[in-house]
C-alpha positions in Angstrom: 108.8 73.9 160.5 109.9 70.6 159.0 108.8 69.3 155.7 107.9 65.6 155.6 109.7 63.3 153.2 107.7 62.6 150.0 106.0 59.3 150.0 106.5 56.6 147.4 103.4 57.8 145.4 104.9 61.3 145.1 108.3 60.0 144.1 106.6 58.0 141.3 104.9 61.1 140.0 108.1 63.3 140.2 110.4 60.8 138.5 109.0 61.0 134.9 109.1 64.9 135.1 112.8 64.9 136.2 113.6 62.3 133.6 112.0 64.5 130.9 114.1 67.5 132.1 117.3 65.5 132.0 116.6 63.8 128.6 118.5 65.7 125.8 116.5 67.0 122.9 116.7 64.9 119.7 118.9 66.4 117.0 116.9 67.1 113.9 117.8 65.4 110.7 119.6 67.7 108.2 118.2 68.5 104.8 119.9 66.2 102.2 120.1 68.9 99.5 121.8 72.3 100.2 121.8 71.7 104.0 123.2 75.2 104.9 121.2 78.4 104.9 122.9 81.7 104.7 120.8 84.1 106.8 120.7 87.9 107.1 119.9 88.2 110.8 118.0 91.3 112.0 120.7 92.6 114.4 121.4 96.2 115.1 125.0 95.7 116.2 127.6 97.0 113.7 130.2 94.3 114.6 127.6 91.6 113.6 126.8 93.1 110.2 127.3 90.0 108.2 125.4 86.9 107.2 125.4 83.8 109.4 125.2 80.1 108.4 122.6 77.8 109.8 121.8 74.1 109.3 118.5 73.4 107.6 116.3 70.8 109.3 115.0 68.1 106.9 111.4 69.2 107.7 112.2 72.7 106.5 114.2 71.7 103.4 111.5 72.7 101.0 110.2 75.8 102.8 113.6 77.5 103.7 114.1 78.9 100.2 116.1 82.1 99.5 114.1 85.2 100.2 111.8 83.8 102.9 111.5 85.1 106.5 112.9 82.8 109.2 113.5 82.7 112.9 116.9 81.7 114.2 118.5 81.4 117.6 121.2 84.0 118.2 122.9 84.5 121.6 120.1 82.6 123.3 117.3 84.5 121.7 114.9 84.0 118.8 115.7 86.6 116.1 114.1 87.3 112.8 116.0 87.0 109.5 115.9 86.4 105.8 117.4 83.4 103.9 119.9 84.9 101.4 121.1 81.6 99.9 121.3 77.8 100.3 124.7 76.2 100.2 126.2 72.7 100.1 128.6 73.5 102.9 129.7 76.3 105.3 133.1 77.8 105.7 132.4 78.3 109.4 134.9 76.2 111.4 132.6 75.6 114.4 129.3 73.8 114.9 126.2 75.3 113.2 122.8 75.9 114.8 119.6 74.9 113.2 117.0 77.2 111.7 114.3 77.5 114.3 111.3 78.3 112.0 110.2 79.4 108.6 107.9 82.3 109.4 106.3 82.3 105.9 106.8 80.6 102.6 106.4 84.0 100.9 109.7 84.9 99.1 109.8 88.6 100.1 113.5 89.4 99.5 114.6 89.0 95.9 118.3 88.5 95.1 118.3 91.8 93.3 116.9 93.7 96.2 119.2 91.9 98.7 122.3 92.9 96.6 121.0 96.4 96.3 120.5 96.6 100.1 124.0 95.4 100.8 125.4 98.0 98.3 123.3 100.8 99.9 124.5 99.8 103.4 128.1 99.9 102.3 127.8 103.2 100.4 126.2 105.0 103.4 128.4 103.3 106.1 125.3 101.6 107.5 124.1 98.1 108.4 122.3 95.7 106.1 119.6 95.1 108.7 118.6 98.8 108.7 118.3 98.9 104.9 116.2 95.7 104.9 113.8 97.3 107.3 113.4 100.1 104.7 113.2 97.7 101.8 110.8 95.0 103.0 107.6 96.1 104.8 106.4 94.3 107.9 104.5 91.0 107.4 100.7 90.8 107.5 99.8 87.1 107.7 96.1 87.8 106.8 97.1 89.6 103.7 99.4 86.8 102.6 96.5 84.3 103.0 94.1 86.3 100.9 93.3 84.1 97.9 90.4 86.0 96.3 91.5 87.4 93.1 91.6 91.2 93.2 92.3 91.5 96.9 95.9 90.4 96.8 96.8 91.8 93.3 96.0 94.7 91.0 93.0 94.2 88.7 93.9 93.6 85.1 91.0 95.3 83.5 92.0 95.4 79.9 88.5 95.9 78.4 88.8 98.7 75.9 92.3 99.5 77.2 95.0 100.4 74.7 98.0 98.2 74.8 101.5 99.5 75.7 102.8 98.2 72.3 100.2 100.3 70.4 101.0 103.4 72.4 104.8 103.0 72.0 104.4 102.6 68.3 102.3 105.7 68.1 105.2 108.2 68.4 107.1 110.1 71.0 104.1 112.1 72.3 105.2 115.0 74.6 108.8 113.8 74.3 108.9 115.4 70.8 109.4 118.8 72.5 112.7 117.7 74.0 116.2 117.4 72.5 117.0 113.6 72.6 113.5 112.9 73.8 112.4 110.7 70.9 115.8 108.8 71.1 115.2 108.1 74.7 111.8 106.5 74.0 113.2 104.5 71.1 116.0 103.1 73.4 113.4 102.1 76.1 111.2 100.5 73.5 114.1 98.4 72.3 114.9 97.2 75.8 118.1 99.3 76.1 119.1 101.0 79.3 119.5 104.8 78.6 120.4 107.1 81.5 119.1 110.6 81.3 118.7 113.8 83.4 115.4 115.3 82.2 114.6 119.0 82.7 110.8 119.3 82.2 109.0 122.1 80.5 106.7 124.3 82.6 103.1 123.1 82.9 101.3 120.1 84.3 102.3 117.7 81.5 105.2 115.9 83.2 103.0 113.0 84.5 101.8 112.1 81.0 105.4 112.3 79.7 106.4 109.8 82.4 103.4 107.6 81.3 104.7 107.6 77.8 108.1 106.5 79.0 106.5 103.7 80.9 104.5 102.6 77.8 107.8 102.4 75.9 109.2 100.2 78.6 106.2 97.9 78.7 106.5 97.5 74.9 109.8 95.8 75.7 108.0 93.6 78.2 110.0 95.1 81.1 109.0 96.7 84.4 109.1 100.3 85.5 109.5 102.1 88.9 108.7 105.8 89.4 109.4 107.5 92.7 107.8 110.9 93.5 108.0 113.2 96.6 104.5 112.8 97.9 101.1 111.1 97.6 99.6 113.9 95.5 102.3 113.5 92.9 101.8 109.7 93.0 98.1 110.1 92.3 98.8 112.4 89.4 101.2 109.9 87.8 98.8 107.1 88.5 96.0 109.1 86.8 98.2 109.7 83.8 99.0 105.9 83.5 95.3 105.1 83.7 94.6 107.6 81.0 97.3 106.4 78.7 97.4 102.6 79.4 94.0 101.9 80.9 93.3 100.7 84.5 95.0 97.7 86.0 98.5 98.3 84.6 100.2 99.7 87.7 100.1 99.9 91.5 100.6 103.0 93.7 102.6 102.4 96.9 102.7 105.2 99.5 102.9 105.4 103.3 99.4 106.8 103.5 97.9 103.5 102.5 98.3 101.9 105.9 100.4 98.8 106.7 97.9 96.2 105.5 97.1 97.8 102.1 100.7 98.7 101.5 101.8 95.1 102.1 99.0 93.9 99.8 100.2 96.0 96.9 103.8 95.3 97.7 103.0 91.5 97.5 101.4 92.1 94.1 104.7 93.5 92.9 106.8 90.8 94.6 104.7 88.0 93.1 105.1 89.6 89.6 101.5 90.5 89.1 102.3 94.2 88.9 105.1 95.3 86.6 104.7 99.1 87.1 105.1 100.8 90.4 104.5 104.5 91.3 105.3 105.4 94.9 107.0 107.6 97.4 110.4 107.2 99.0 110.0 103.6 100.3 109.1 102.4 96.8 112.7 102.8 95.7 113.3 99.2 96.9 110.1 97.8 95.3 110.9 94.3 93.9 109.8 95.0 90.3 110.6 92.0 88.0 112.9 92.7 85.1 113.3 96.4 85.6 113.6 98.4 82.4 113.3 101.9 83.9 113.7 103.6 87.3 112.8 107.3 87.5 112.8 109.9 90.3 110.7 113.1 89.9 112.0 116.3 91.5 115.2 114.7 92.9 116.1 117.9 94.8 113.0 117.6 97.1 114.1 116.8 100.7 111.3 114.2 100.9 113.6 111.9 98.9 116.1 111.8 101.7 115.3 108.9 104.1 115.3 110.2 107.8 116.2 106.8 109.2 119.6 105.1 109.3 121.5 104.8 107.1 119.8 107.8 105.5 119.9 106.9 101.8 118.7 109.2 99.1 116.3 108.1 96.4 118.4 109.5 93.5 121.5 107.7 94.6 119.7 104.4 95.3 118.0 104.4 91.9 121.3 105.2 90.2 122.9 102.2 92.0 119.9 100.1 91.0 120.2 101.1 87.3 123.9 100.2 87.3 123.4 96.8 89.1 120.3 95.7 87.2 121.0 97.1 83.8 117.9 99.3 83.5 117.3 102.8 82.3 117.4 105.8 84.7 115.5 109.1 84.6 116.5 111.9 87.0 113.8 114.5 86.4 112.4 117.8 87.5 111.7 121.4 86.6 115.0 122.3 88.4 118.5 120.8 87.9 120.4 119.8 91.0 124.2 119.9 91.2 124.1 116.1 91.5 122.1 115.7 88.4 124.4 118.1 86.6 127.4 116.0 87.6 125.8 112.9 86.1 125.6 114.8 82.8 129.1 116.4 83.0 130.7 113.1 83.8 129.2 111.4 80.8 127.4 108.8 82.9 124.0 110.2 81.8 122.7 112.3 78.9 120.6 115.4 79.3 117.1 115.7 77.9 115.9 119.3 77.9 113.5 121.5 75.9 114.7 123.9 73.2 114.5 127.6 73.8 111.5 128.0 71.4 109.6 125.3 73.4 110.4 127.1 76.7 109.3 130.5 75.3 105.9 129.0 74.4 105.4 127.2 77.7 106.9 129.5 80.4 105.2 132.4 82.1 106.6 135.9 82.3 108.7 136.4 85.4 109.3 139.7 87.1 111.4 140.4 90.3 110.5 143.0 92.9 113.4 143.8 95.1 113.1 144.2 98.9 113.3 148.0 98.5 110.2 148.1 96.1 107.5 150.5 97.1 104.6 148.9 98.9 101.2 149.2 97.5 99.1 152.2 98.5 96.3 150.0 99.7 96.7 149.7 103.5 95.6 146.1 103.5 98.1 145.3 100.8 100.8 147.0 102.8 99.9 144.8 105.7 100.3 141.8 103.5 103.8 143.0 102.5 102.8 143.4 98.8 104.8 145.8 96.7 102.8 147.7 94.1 103.8 145.4 91.3 102.7 142.3 93.2 99.4 143.9 94.2 98.6 144.9 90.6 99.6 141.5 89.3 97.3 139.8 91.8 94.4 142.3 91.1 94.7 141.8 87.3 95.2 138.0 87.6 92.0 137.6 89.6 90.0 139.0 86.7 91.1 135.9 84.7 91.4 133.1 87.2 93.0 131.8 90.4 96.2 133.4 91.7 98.8 131.4 93.6 100.7 132.9 96.6 103.7 130.9 97.7 104.8 131.5 101.3 108.1 129.9 102.6 106.7 128.9 106.0 103.6 127.4 107.4 101.8 128.6 110.5 101.0 132.1 111.7 104.2 133.7 113.0 106.7 130.9 112.8 109.6 132.9 114.1 109.8 135.8 116.5 112.5 138.3 117.4 113.1 141.0 120.0 111.3 144.2 119.0 114.3 146.4 120.0 117.6 144.5 119.2 116.1 142.1 116.6 117.8 139.1 118.3 116.0 135.8 117.8 113.5 135.0 120.5 114.2 131.6 122.0 112.9 129.4 124.8 114.5 129.8 128.2 114.0 126.1 128.9 115.4 124.4 125.8 116.7 127.2 123.5 114.2 126.4 120.8 112.7 129.2 118.6 109.5 131.0 119.8 106.4 131.2 117.5 102.9 132.5 117.7 99.9 130.5 116.6 97.6 133.5 116.1 97.4 137.2 116.4 96.3 136.9 120.1 98.2 133.8 121.1 100.9 133.8 123.8 104.3 132.9 122.2 105.4 129.3 122.7 108.4 127.2 121.9 108.3 125.4 118.6 110.4 122.6 120.1 109.0 121.8 123.5 105.7 123.7 123.4 106.4 125.7 126.6 104.5 129.0 126.8 106.7 132.1 127.0 104.3 134.7 128.4 107.0 136.2 130.7 109.7 136.2 128.0 112.4 138.8 128.2 115.2 139.3 125.7 118.5 138.0 127.2 120.4 140.6 125.2 118.6 143.9 125.9 115.9 143.0 128.4 113.0 144.0 126.1 109.7 142.1 126.7 108.0 142.6 123.3 108.5 140.5 120.1 108.1 141.2 116.5 107.7 138.8 113.5 110.9 137.6 111.9 108.9 135.8 109.3 105.2 135.5 108.5 103.5 132.1 107.9 100.9 131.0 105.4 98.0 131.4 107.8 98.9 135.0 108.7 99.4 135.7 105.0 96.0 134.2 104.1 94.4 136.4 106.8 96.0 139.6 105.5 95.2 138.8 101.8 91.6 138.2 102.8 91.5 141.8 104.0 93.4 143.1 100.9 90.9 141.3 98.6 87.7 141.2 100.6 85.4 139.7 98.0 87.8 137.0 96.8 87.8 133.4 98.2 91.1 132.5 99.9 92.2 128.9 100.1 95.1 127.6 102.2 97.2 124.5 101.4 99.9 123.5 103.9 101.2 120.6 105.9 98.5 118.0 106.5 95.9 120.3 105.0 96.9 120.3 101.4 94.7 120.7 98.4 95.3 118.6 95.3 93.4 120.8 92.8 91.5 124.1 92.6 89.0 125.2 90.0 89.4 127.8 87.3 87.4 130.5 89.0 89.1 133.5 90.6 90.5 132.8 94.0 93.7 133.4 96.1 95.5 130.1 96.9 98.0 130.5 99.7 100.4 127.5 99.8 103.7 126.5 101.3 106.4 125.1 99.0 105.5 121.6 97.8 101.8 122.0 98.8 100.7 124.0 95.8 97.6 122.5 94.2 97.2 122.2 90.5 94.7 124.8 89.0 92.4 123.7 86.2 93.7 125.5 83.2 96.7 126.9 85.1 97.0 129.9 87.4 96.6 133.3 86.0 99.4 134.6 88.1 101.7 133.7 91.0 103.3 135.7 93.8 106.4 134.2 95.4 106.7 136.0 98.7 109.6 136.4 101.1 112.3 135.1 98.7 115.0 136.4 101.1 113.8 134.0 103.8 114.7 131.0 101.5 117.9 132.5 100.3 119.1 133.4 103.8 119.1 129.9 105.1 122.6 129.0 106.3 122.8 125.9 104.2 124.9 124.7 101.2 121.8 124.1 99.1 119.8 127.3 100.0 120.1 128.9 96.5 119.5 125.6 94.7 116.5 124.8 96.9 115.1 128.3 96.5 115.1 128.1 92.7 113.6 124.6 92.8 110.7 125.8 94.9 110.2 128.8 92.7 110.3 126.8 89.5 107.8 124.3 90.9 105.3 127.0 91.7 105.9 129.1 88.5 105.5 125.9 86.3 101.8 125.9 87.4 101.1 129.3 85.9 99.8 129.8 82.4 102.3 130.6 79.6 103.2 134.2 78.9 101.2 134.0 75.6 98.1 133.5 77.9 99.1 136.4 80.1 100.6 134.2 82.8 102.7 136.3 85.1 105.0 135.4 88.1 106.2 138.0 90.6 109.2 137.1 92.8 109.9 139.1 95.9 113.7 138.7 96.2 116.9 140.5 95.5 117.2 140.5 91.6 120.9 140.3 91.8 120.8 136.8 93.3 121.8 134.1 90.7 118.7 132.1 91.6 116.4 135.0 90.9 118.1 135.7 87.6 117.8 132.0 86.7 114.1 132.1 87.3 113.7 135.2 85.1 115.6 133.5 82.3 114.0 130.1 83.1 117.5 128.6 83.0 117.7 125.7 85.5 120.4 124.0 83.5 122.7 127.0 83.5 122.1 127.5 87.2 122.9 123.8 87.9 126.2 124.1 86.0 127.0 127.2 88.0 126.3 125.4 91.3 128.4 122.4 90.3 131.3 124.7 89.3 131.2 126.4 92.7 131.0 123.0 94.5 134.1 121.8 92.6 135.9 125.0 93.5 135.0 124.7 97.2 135.3 120.9 97.3 131.8 120.4 98.5 129.3 117.7 97.5 128.9 116.3 94.9 132.4 117.2 94.0 133.7 115.6 97.2 132.3 113.1 99.7 131.3 114.3 103.1 130.4 112.4 106.2 128.9 113.9 109.3 129.6 112.5 112.8 127.4 113.7 115.6 127.9 112.7 119.2 128.9 113.8 122.7 132.5 114.8 122.9 133.9 111.6 124.4 132.2 109.1 122.1 133.1 111.3 119.1 136.8 111.3 120.2 136.7 107.5 120.7 135.1 106.9 117.3 137.8 108.9 115.6 140.5 106.9 117.3 138.9 103.7 116.1 138.5 104.9 112.5 141.3 104.2 110.1 140.5 107.1 107.8 141.9 107.1 104.3 144.9 109.3 103.6 144.0 112.9 102.9 140.8 112.9 105.0 140.1 116.5 106.1 138.5 117.1 109.5 136.2 120.1 109.6 135.2 120.9 113.2 134.0 119.8 115.6 131.4 122.4 116.3 128.8 122.4 119.1 125.2 121.5 118.2 122.3 121.3 120.5 119.4 118.8 120.3 115.9 119.6 121.3 116.3 117.8 124.6 119.2 120.1 125.5 121.9 117.5 125.4 125.2 119.1 124.3 126.6 117.4 121.2 129.3 118.0 118.7 129.4 117.6 115.0 132.4 116.8 112.9 132.6 116.7 109.1 135.0 114.4 107.3 135.8 115.3 103.7 137.6 113.2 101.0 137.8 113.3 97.2 135.3 111.1 95.4 138.0 108.5 94.6 138.3 107.9 98.4 134.5 107.6 99.0 134.4 103.9 99.4 137.4 103.8 101.7 135.8 106.5 103.9 132.6 104.6 104.2 134.4 101.3 105.0 136.5 103.0 107.7 133.4 104.4 109.3 131.7 101.0 109.3 134.8 99.4 110.8 135.0 102.0 113.5 131.3 101.5 114.4 131.9 97.8 114.5 134.9 98.2 116.9 133.0 100.4 119.3 130.0 98.0 119.2 132.2 94.9 119.9 133.9 96.7 122.8 130.5 98.0 124.1 131.8 101.5 124.2 129.3 104.0 125.8 127.5 106.7 123.8 126.1 106.6 120.3 127.5 108.3 117.2 125.3 109.3 114.4 127.0 108.7 111.0 125.6 110.4 107.9 127.3 110.1 104.6 126.5 113.0 102.2 124.0 114.6 104.6 121.3 116.7 103.0 122.0 119.6 105.3 125.5 120.5 106.4 124.9 124.2 107.5 
């Protein structure tokens, strides 16, 4: 079939279109002042982890200010980025491309947060783009356009509210009970930058103590940032601030708010309309103007460790921020981590702790029942694994108020074992642990969910299982039978309780989910201490004591008959530290052991996890500092069954920067060469086995 030649009319129509395609695009005029923009481009390629220079079109000269979001062309694609700076010239020898677009005139990246993000990326051998994704929430254009006062900023309801200056001049408040507490508040009130590791007294008064510290900072007309493990703690601190300062003096920023509301509150901080921020992990990068204090409550809680690359920890980020921005730092909790102890022992921070008389007045009485203790005579109590001392304590406590029961694990039967040989029961498909959701449920894999109704022990062939550990739901069920006329409340996972009343009740909770009781708990039972202590992890003893202290701190003082019973080996140092209520001494002991064994924080560790060949190639590309120790590799298995290896690198703290730099360089080399396979790099991983 032959196509006819186009007639003259068709040629006339086609000619302008062809001419338009051939005509070159006009070159935009360049901004006359500061014509170069230095941009942090959102790229996930390690070899491109650096800022890039772009020409600023004249039409964007006013809008392309440092801190705004922009779009740029990179490798033929439109990519997001942030303007870091405006320059008179570029050192780049080649031709520069133009900025494509200013996404928003909102300056969302302050110079201080940009510098902090770069330092965090370097410290954790990561990329700036990854840290900026953690630091700056996604944009919501509608929220930016909101102009009605009170929808885009916190209300400033000062009617009848007491001013921060008046409060700060009123004395140290709860800080009078602490050695160096009044001096800390005086320094904050004067605008100084004290650094302290604060060990709180038992009780529910720590939020109001933090509020007094914030009042002292506001008296110096500076901002404050408080980071807590979860939303319940954020609400408690927020309520204390409302009580002390009146409403409208702070914003609470947590992930539970939802993207739009979180961005609305974050903008209020960025615009300088909120000078006090209380929030969870992501709030560590909140752009508070003129920071006077950053604080982290319960720094040993694993919720403070970011699960996304480059895996920064709140405590370390806030310490870096305090050093960079010249503000005060509070590392606080009922427990004392080895890292917090090191800050004190090095002289970088001072300790703030209660005197022994204060502790004696505030702490409950603690008793330890060993694993070989006689079980209670009551059959239901025996089923609930309660020794006689624990059963009596619960029975007596219920005559005076609520009793807290802490169980290490959620669920019903979270871990099963062979009934004959006691080997762990695992899934035949993926190797994950088997669990049971109820007393009549078929065991299923905790990882892949596959039922295991036909399970047989690979070691001895037995087909029946027994409980390796008992979860909170099973414990609540058994306690309900042991105390049939007593209400039983559960608090775990997504079903947590914030508070309970003063009336008698059993409150079964997992660690971190314990609700606050009005007037305090009459007693607490800390069950299955051996489960926590037996975890094959560097921090198992430290974490056990932290969890026990957090629960015991909610119990009434011994002078009000408050009693805590711990079910664990009394010879364990963590159990002894709980009896003496001596978190500081335990922290010093932990640090001394870490120094002797050259483990964090006495040394810097990096974990490399990958398949065997990518791991070998990564090591070949890394120019590790002299004296680097290689520990491993050892096989690990992911939930998808892929065989991986993990290698630990250890260096003295003086070589920490060199190690991180070498790991970043190796990642960049592999990225530039497009080497196959991914390598997960974690500096100072929370769990190292």
